[in-house]
BABADREN-302497 format. One record per residue (C-alpha): x, y, z; residue number from 1. Coordinates in nm, 2 decimals. Example, Ala and Ser with C-alpha at 12.3 -4.5 7.8 and 13.67 -1.06 7.14 Angstrom:
! residues 2
- 1.23  -0.45  0.78  1
- 1.37  -0.11  0.71  2
This chain:
! residues 484
- -4.88  14.88  16.47  1
- -4.54  14.76  16.61  2
- -4.20  14.90  16.55  3
- -3.91  14.67  16.66  4
- -4.17  14.48  16.85  5
- -4.30  14.78  17.04  6
- -4.66  14.90  16.99  7
- -4.67  15.25  16.84  8
- -4.97  15.45  16.71  9
- -4.96  15.54  16.34  10
- -4.99  15.91  16.42  11
- -4.70  15.89  16.67  12
- -4.48  15.72  16.41  13
- -4.58  15.98  16.15  14
- -4.48  16.26  16.39  15
- -4.14  16.09  16.46  16
- -4.07  16.04  16.09  17
- -4.19  16.39  16.00  18
- -3.97  16.55  16.27  19
- -3.66  16.35  16.16  20
- -3.71  16.45  15.80  21
- -3.77  16.82  15.89  22
- -3.46  16.82  16.10  23
- -3.25  16.70  15.81  24
- -3.41  16.95  15.57  25
- -3.35  17.23  15.82  26
- -2.98  17.13  15.82  27
- -2.97  17.14  15.44  28
- -3.14  17.48  15.43  29
- -2.90  17.61  15.70  30
- -2.60  17.49  15.50  31
- -2.73  17.66  15.19  32
- -2.78  17.99  15.37  33
- -2.45  17.98  15.57  34
- -2.24  17.91  15.26  35
- -2.45  18.11  15.02  36
- -2.54  17.81  14.80  37
- -2.85  17.75  14.60  38
- -3.07  17.51  14.80  39
- -3.09  17.26  14.52  40
- -2.71  17.24  14.50  41
- -2.70  17.10  14.85  42
- -2.69  16.72  14.82  43
- -2.86  16.57  15.13  44
- -2.71  16.23  15.06  45
- -2.36  16.37  15.05  46
- -2.42  16.59  15.35  47
- -2.53  16.28  15.55  48
- -2.24  16.08  15.43  49
- -1.99  16.35  15.52  50
- -2.14  16.44  15.86  51
- -2.32  16.13  15.97  52
- -2.24  16.16  16.34  53
- -2.32  16.53  16.37  54
- -2.65  16.50  16.18  55
- -2.75  16.19  16.38  56
- -2.68  16.39  16.70  57
- -2.89  16.69  16.58  58
- -3.18  16.47  16.48  59
- -3.17  16.24  16.79  60
- -3.15  16.52  17.04  61
- -3.46  16.67  16.90  62
- -3.65  16.35  16.87  63
- -3.56  16.23  17.22  64
- -3.64  16.57  17.39  65
- -3.97  16.58  17.20  66
- -4.05  16.23  17.33  67
- -3.96  16.32  17.69  68
- -4.19  16.62  17.65  69
- -4.48  16.38  17.55  70
- -4.53  16.55  17.21  71
- -4.57  16.22  17.04  72
- -4.90  16.14  17.22  73
- -5.15  16.10  16.93  74
- -5.43  16.24  17.14  75
- -5.26  16.58  17.19  76
- -5.42  16.88  17.00  77
- -5.14  17.11  16.89  78
- -5.39  17.38  16.81  79
- -5.37  17.47  17.17  80
- -5.10  17.71  17.29  81
- -5.00  17.50  17.59  82
- -4.94  17.20  17.37  83
- -4.72  17.40  17.14  84
- -4.53  17.54  17.44  85
- -4.43  17.17  17.51  86
- -4.28  17.15  17.16  87
- -4.10  17.48  17.19  88
- -3.96  17.39  17.53  89
- -3.83  17.06  17.40  90
- -3.66  17.23  17.11  91
- -3.49  17.47  17.36  92
- -3.36  17.19  17.58  93
- -3.24  17.00  17.26  94
- -3.05  17.30  17.15  95
- -2.87  17.33  17.48  96
- -2.79  16.95  17.47  97
- -2.65  16.99  17.12  98
- -2.41  17.27  17.24  99
- -2.28  17.05  17.52  100
- -2.25  16.74  17.30  101
- -2.08  16.91  17.00  102
- -1.83  17.06  17.25  103
- -1.76  16.72  17.40  104
- -1.74  16.55  17.05  105
- -1.55  16.80  16.83  106
- -1.52  16.56  16.54  107
- -1.90  16.57  16.50  108
- -1.93  16.95  16.50  109
- -2.14  17.09  16.22  110
- -2.03  17.46  16.27  111
- -2.20  17.70  16.51  112
- -2.36  17.90  16.23  113
- -2.52  17.60  16.06  114
- -2.65  17.46  16.39  115
- -2.80  17.79  16.50  116
- -2.97  17.85  16.16  117
- -3.09  17.48  16.15  118
- -3.25  17.52  16.50  119
- -3.43  17.83  16.40  120
- -3.55  17.67  16.07  121
- -3.66  17.36  16.26  122
- -3.85  17.57  16.51  123
- -4.07  17.72  16.23  124
- -4.09  17.39  16.04  125
- -4.21  17.18  16.33  126
- -4.46  17.45  16.44  127
- -4.62  17.44  16.10  128
- -4.61  17.06  16.08  129
- -4.78  17.02  16.42  130
- -5.04  17.28  16.34  131
- -5.11  17.12  16.00  132
- -5.16  16.78  16.17  133
- -5.39  16.94  16.43  134
- -5.60  17.11  16.16  135
- -5.65  16.81  15.93  136
- -5.59  16.50  16.16  137
- -5.59  16.27  15.86  138
- -5.72  15.92  15.92  139
- -5.43  15.69  15.85  140
- -5.63  15.37  15.77  141
- -5.98  15.27  15.67  142
- -6.21  15.19  15.96  143
- -6.28  14.82  16.00  144
- -6.65  14.74  16.05  145
- -6.62  14.53  16.37  146
- -6.83  14.29  16.58  147
- -6.74  14.18  16.93  148
- -6.82  13.81  16.98  149
- -6.91  13.79  17.35  150
- -7.13  14.03  17.54  151
- -7.02  13.96  17.90  152
- -6.79  14.20  18.09  153
- -6.49  14.09  17.89  154
- -6.66  14.21  17.57  155
- -6.74  14.54  17.73  156
- -6.38  14.58  17.86  157
- -6.23  14.55  17.51  158
- -6.50  14.78  17.37  159
- -6.41  15.04  17.63  160
- -6.04  15.00  17.56  161
- -6.10  15.06  17.19  162
- -6.31  15.37  17.25  163
- -6.07  15.51  17.50  164
- -5.77  15.48  17.26  165
- -5.75  15.77  17.00  166
- -5.59  15.55  16.73  167
- -5.83  15.25  16.78  168
- -6.13  15.48  16.75  169
- -6.01  15.56  16.40  170
- -5.93  15.20  16.32  171
- -6.24  15.01  16.45  172
- -6.60  15.10  16.37  173
- -6.77  14.90  16.65  174
- -7.11  14.77  16.53  175
- -7.22  14.59  16.85  176
- -7.19  14.27  17.05  177
- -7.28  13.92  16.95  178
- -7.40  13.69  17.23  179
- -7.17  13.40  17.30  180
- -7.34  13.05  17.25  181
- -7.46  12.84  17.54  182
- -7.30  12.50  17.53  183
- -7.17  12.24  17.79  184
- -6.81  12.36  17.75  185
- -6.89  12.71  17.86  186
- -6.83  12.78  18.23  187
- -7.10  12.94  18.44  188
- -7.11  13.30  18.55  189
- -6.83  13.41  18.78  190
- -6.76  13.71  19.00  191
- -6.65  14.01  18.79  192
- -6.33  14.18  18.87  193
- -6.36  14.54  18.98  194
- -6.25  14.67  18.64  195
- -6.51  14.44  18.47  196
- -6.79  14.53  18.70  197
- -6.74  14.90  18.63  198
- -6.82  14.84  18.26  199
- -7.06  14.56  18.29  200
- -7.34  14.78  18.16  201
- -7.34  14.88  17.79  202
- -7.08  15.15  17.74  203
- -7.30  15.36  17.52  204
- -7.66  15.36  17.39  205
- -7.55  15.29  17.03  206
- -7.34  14.98  17.11  207
- -7.58  14.70  17.20  208
- -7.62  14.32  17.14  209
- -7.71  14.29  16.77  210
- -7.76  13.92  16.76  211
- -7.67  13.57  16.87  212
- -7.37  13.36  16.77  213
- -7.60  13.14  16.57  214
- -7.68  13.44  16.35  215
- -7.32  13.54  16.31  216
- -7.29  13.43  15.94  217
- -7.59  13.64  15.84  218
- -7.47  13.94  16.05  219
- -7.13  13.93  15.88  220
- -7.30  13.94  15.53  221
- -7.57  14.19  15.61  222
- -7.34  14.44  15.79  223
- -7.04  14.39  15.56  224
- -6.82  14.31  15.86  225
- -6.45  14.34  15.82  226
- -6.33  14.22  16.16  227
- -6.45  14.01  16.46  228
- -6.29  14.04  16.80  229
- -6.35  13.71  16.99  230
- -6.41  13.80  17.35  231
- -6.50  13.45  17.48  232
- -6.29  13.36  17.77  233
- -6.33  12.98  17.74  234
- -6.35  12.74  17.45  235
- -6.61  12.75  17.17  236
- -6.83  12.48  17.02  237
- -6.69  12.32  16.70  238
- -6.95  12.47  16.47  239
- -6.85  12.83  16.58  240
- -6.48  12.75  16.54  241
- -6.54  12.62  16.19  242
- -6.75  12.93  16.10  243
- -6.47  13.16  16.22  244
- -6.21  12.97  16.01  245
- -6.43  12.99  15.70  246
- -6.48  13.36  15.75  247
- -6.11  13.42  15.80  248
- -6.04  13.23  15.48  249
- -6.29  13.46  15.30  250
- -6.10  13.78  15.42  251
- -6.27  13.87  15.75  252
- -6.01  13.95  16.01  253
- -6.04  13.74  16.33  254
- -5.88  13.89  16.64  255
- -5.84  13.76  16.99  256
- -5.95  13.98  17.29  257
- -5.63  13.91  17.48  258
- -5.40  14.01  17.19  259
- -5.60  14.33  17.11  260
- -5.62  14.43  17.47  261
- -5.25  14.37  17.52  262
- -5.17  14.57  17.20  263
- -5.39  14.87  17.30  264
- -5.31  14.89  17.67  265
- -4.95  14.77  17.70  266
- -5.05  14.52  17.97  267
- -5.14  14.16  18.00  268
- -5.51  14.09  18.09  269
- -5.45  13.84  18.37  270
- -5.83  13.81  18.44  271
- -5.87  13.65  18.09  272
- -5.57  13.42  18.08  273
- -5.51  13.06  18.17  274
- -5.18  12.89  18.27  275
- -5.13  12.77  17.91  276
- -5.13  13.13  17.79  277
- -4.80  13.18  17.96  278
- -4.67  12.83  17.90  279
- -4.70  12.87  17.52  280
- -4.66  13.25  17.52  281
- -4.34  13.45  17.46  282
- -4.03  13.36  17.65  283
- -3.96  13.57  17.96  284
- -3.71  13.82  17.81  285
- -3.40  13.92  18.00  286
- -3.40  13.61  18.22  287
- -3.12  13.43  18.03  288
- -2.91  13.42  17.71  289
- -2.79  13.71  17.50  290
- -3.07  13.94  17.61  291
- -2.98  13.90  17.98  292
- -2.61  13.97  17.90  293
- -2.70  14.29  17.71  294
- -2.93  14.40  17.98  295
- -2.67  14.34  18.25  296
- -2.41  14.54  18.05  297
- -2.66  14.83  18.01  298
- -2.74  14.81  18.39  299
- -2.38  14.83  18.49  300
- -2.31  15.12  18.26  301
- -2.62  15.32  18.37  302
- -2.57  15.25  18.74  303
- -2.20  15.35  18.73  304
- -2.27  15.68  18.55  305
- -2.58  15.73  18.78  306
- -2.38  15.69  19.10  307
- -2.10  15.92  18.98  308
- -2.35  16.19  18.87  309
- -2.58  16.16  19.17  310
- -2.30  16.15  19.44  311
- -2.31  16.53  19.50  312
- -2.69  16.51  19.52  313
- -2.68  16.23  19.77  314
- -2.43  16.42  19.98  315
- -2.65  16.73  19.99  316
- -2.96  16.52  20.06  317
- -2.77  16.34  20.35  318
- -2.69  16.68  20.51  319
- -3.05  16.78  20.50  320
- -3.17  16.44  20.64  321
- -2.94  16.47  20.94  322
- -3.05  16.83  20.99  323
- -3.42  16.74  20.97  324
- -3.44  16.44  21.20  325
- -3.24  16.21  21.41  326
- -3.13  15.87  21.28  327
- -2.91  15.73  21.00  328
- -2.89  15.88  20.65  329
- -2.95  15.55  20.47  330
- -3.23  15.31  20.52  331
- -3.22  14.94  20.44  332
- -3.51  14.70  20.40  333
- -3.55  14.34  20.30  334
- -3.72  14.29  19.96  335
- -3.79  13.98  19.75  336
- -3.58  13.95  19.44  337
- -3.54  13.72  19.14  338
- -3.64  13.36  19.21  339
- -3.80  13.48  19.53  340
- -3.46  13.53  19.70  341
- -3.45  13.80  19.96  342
- -3.20  14.09  19.94  343
- -3.14  14.42  20.12  344
- -3.25  14.73  19.93  345
- -3.09  15.07  20.01  346
- -3.26  15.41  20.01  347
- -3.21  15.75  20.16  348
- -3.42  15.77  20.48  349
- -3.75  15.96  20.44  350
- -3.93  15.85  20.76  351
- -3.86  15.90  21.12  352
- -3.67  15.64  21.31  353
- -3.88  15.33  21.40  354
- -4.17  15.46  21.19  355
- -4.32  15.10  21.17  356
- -4.25  15.01  21.54  357
- -4.62  15.05  21.63  358
- -4.82  14.98  21.32  359
- -4.59  14.71  21.16  360
- -4.57  14.67  20.78  361
- -4.83  14.88  20.61  362
- -4.88  15.00  20.25  363
- -4.68  15.31  20.18  364
- -4.88  15.62  20.07  365
- -4.59  15.77  19.88  366
- -4.49  16.13  19.95  367
- -4.83  16.19  20.13  368
- -4.76  15.92  20.39  369
- -4.80  16.08  20.74  370
- -4.49  15.90  20.86  371
- -4.27  16.08  20.61  372
- -4.05  16.37  20.73  373
- -4.06  16.72  20.57  374
- -3.73  16.65  20.39  375
- -3.85  16.30  20.31  376
- -4.15  16.44  20.12  377
- -3.92  16.63  19.89  378
- -3.69  16.33  19.84  379
- -3.99  16.11  19.75  380
- -4.15  16.36  19.51  381
- -3.82  16.40  19.32  382
- -3.73  16.03  19.37  383
- -3.39  16.13  19.51  384
- -3.45  15.88  19.78  385
- -3.42  15.60  19.52  386
- -3.06  15.70  19.40  387
- -2.87  15.46  19.64  388
- -3.04  15.17  19.45  389
- -2.78  15.22  19.18  390
- -2.56  15.02  19.43  391
- -2.81  14.73  19.43  392
- -2.79  14.73  19.05  393
- -2.41  14.71  19.05  394
- -2.43  14.43  19.30  395
- -2.65  14.23  19.06  396
- -2.95  14.22  19.30  397
- -3.16  14.45  19.08  398
- -3.18  14.57  18.72  399
- -3.25  14.92  18.60  400
- -3.57  14.79  18.45  401
- -3.80  14.54  18.60  402
- -4.09  14.49  18.85  403
- -4.05  14.70  19.17  404
- -3.93  14.48  19.45  405
- -4.18  14.41  19.72  406
- -4.15  14.32  20.09  407
- -4.18  13.95  20.20  408
- -4.48  14.03  20.41  409
- -4.68  14.17  20.12  410
- -4.55  13.91  19.87  411
- -4.70  13.63  20.08  412
- -5.03  13.81  20.09  413
- -5.03  13.91  19.72  414
- -4.95  13.55  19.60  415
- -5.26  13.43  19.77  416
- -5.49  13.70  19.62  417
- -5.35  13.78  19.27  418
- -5.32  13.51  19.00  419
- -4.98  13.47  18.83  420
- -4.82  13.70  19.09  421
- -4.52  13.46  19.13  422
- -4.43  13.51  18.76  423
- -4.29  13.85  18.84  424
- -3.99  13.69  19.02  425
- -3.87  13.52  18.69  426
- -3.66  13.84  18.64  427
- -3.46  14.08  18.85  428
- -3.66  14.36  19.02  429
- -3.60  14.70  18.88  430
- -3.52  15.06  18.99  431
- -3.79  15.15  18.74  432
- -4.03  14.95  18.52  433
- -4.32  14.95  18.28  434
- -4.57  14.95  18.56  435
- -4.40  15.25  18.73  436
- -4.42  15.47  18.41  437
- -4.76  15.36  18.31  438
- -4.95  15.34  18.64  439
- -4.99  15.55  18.95  440
- -4.82  15.48  19.29  441
- -4.95  15.14  19.41  442
- -5.09  15.12  19.77  443
- -5.34  14.83  19.77  444
- -5.40  14.48  19.65  445
- -5.60  14.61  19.36  446
- -5.32  14.85  19.26  447
- -5.07  14.56  19.28  448
- -5.29  14.35  19.05  449
- -5.31  14.63  18.80  450
- -4.94  14.68  18.81  451
- -4.88  14.31  18.76  452
- -5.06  14.33  18.43  453
- -4.80  14.59  18.32  454
- -4.51  14.39  18.47  455
- -4.60  14.07  18.29  456
- -4.62  14.26  17.96  457
- -4.27  14.39  18.01  458
- -4.13  14.05  18.12  459
- -4.26  13.90  17.80  460
- -4.19  14.18  17.56  461
- -3.87  14.34  17.70  462
- -3.62  14.43  17.43  463
- -3.34  14.69  17.40  464
- -3.60  14.93  17.25  465
- -3.85  14.88  17.53  466
- -3.57  14.90  17.79  467
- -3.47  15.23  17.64  468
- -3.83  15.36  17.63  469
- -3.88  15.28  18.00  470
- -3.56  15.47  18.09  471
- -3.68  15.77  17.88  472
- -4.03  15.75  18.02  473
- -3.88  15.75  18.37  474
- -3.69  16.07  18.30  475
- -4.01  16.21  18.15  476
- -4.21  16.11  18.46  477
- -3.95  16.26  18.70  478
- -3.94  16.59  18.51  479
- -4.31  16.63  18.42  480
- -4.50  16.43  18.69  481
- -4.32  16.46  19.02  482
- -4.47  16.24  19.30  483
- -4.69  16.03  19.06  484
């Protein structure tokens, strides 16, 4: 399901809503205990009305820290101690943040006694809530009996995506594949992409071809089918289109491979799209209008605060860089920005001087690159080397969120090898982005193609909510997955 346009698993949404409700109830209980009142005499509505800011701060700090700790992942089993430790650690960090924020915002203070009691109560409440969900794991919707129309690699890709996703496994009951019809409008076989080739064989013994498209009407009736996922990459014969329309009118849900795949994975399946998919698809968000203005305002605010807070870190890092190896502290490099215009990006130097003098431009291997200095490895793993890019954001050359800027040499190569690669230049490059928080460090053409799938999703779907999620996921990645 989608919340404010952002895909969110039902179980994750249930966790968020449950945590928020328990936080408010913990405050009500703490108020009753602190002031020796009967619990039922505490009006939650009046409490929220009188202390809106303080209660919002209490709830949001907990929810945000729990999100950063990845406790809203629906696949996590909170019956395991290490998973509950994540929850408890997030609550501890949230409590510290509350002390700082309540001190900075005295008008929002709820009273130290109330806050302490509320945090203790919330600790026990959320522990019981997570354990209960882990024990029962209730199914949140009836499973749809589903056929996949199309048995080529694209059909197997969507089947694998469904079975790899914890929520979709509970939503779809996959019955099998239906062979696509042979007709003059259907293109001949093509070379499968690496991802497709890996799953070209049936993904499990119980999911096989159950019939042909010509038998689809009978299959729907015999198997009581609720849903059909159309995994045909080209057009369909008129008779099949008419059949699908009739079945949709009778209550069978008809879903498109590209939409389902995008919803499950958070990326655009470029191997299944045509030019018209982008021409008639969503507008490229953040490229103009009010959305661009709001994004620019957020960029300036975050970059200004980021530069001020990171200045001491940059100074200390600069001292170690000079001590570790000869050469300048800062490193500049030409990158390709919005509308394919070149600009100079700034970083803290992590390699020796003239590291590319012999080999020329080559793919970086991240912190494990042999050209990286000892101090540089630390800077890359902690991403401290990226801090000077706040300056690029202030200059308007970059955004906080967008596709990572690439070098002209590689852009020329990737435009030749990856379809739709030029579309990433419709928006400003970013310090961080959807691809950075969802995919590993890219060091090849195949990695760049996979990251483009994520970048195009964000370019089309970017909103204030997704922008904020990417920033939070970046903090989460830096804290929990250094060097990834």
